[in-house]
C-alpha positions in Angstrom: -4.7 20.3 -14.3 -7.8 18.2 -13.6 -6.2 15.2 -15.4 -3.0 15.6 -13.4 -4.7 15.7 -10.0 -6.9 12.7 -11.0 -3.9 10.8 -12.1 -2.0 11.7 -8.9 -5.0 10.6 -6.8 -5.2 7.3 -8.5 -1.5 6.7 -8.0 -1.7 7.6 -4.3 -4.6 5.1 -3.9 -2.7 2.4 -5.7 0.4 3.1 -3.6 -1.7 3.0 -0.4 -3.2 -0.4 -1.5 0.3 -1.8 -2.1 1.6 -0.4 1.1 -1.4 -1.9 3.1 -0.8 -5.4 1.5 2.9 -5.1 2.1 2.3 -4.2 5.8 -0.1 -7.2 6.1 2.6 -9.5 4.7 5.2 -8.0 6.9 3.1 -8.4 10.0 2.4 -12.0 9.1 6.1 -12.6 8.6 6.8 -11.1 12.0 4.2 -13.3 13.7 5.7 -16.4 12.0 9.2 -15.4 13.2 8.0 -14.8 16.7 6.4 -18.2 16.8 
């Protein structure tokens, strides 16, 4: 159980990091399109 929750926590953190960088890229793309 401990292993599974640790594994899940790491996956969620990785997903958050990817989501954050995707959001940054998306925002930059939106800014470029607006200009």
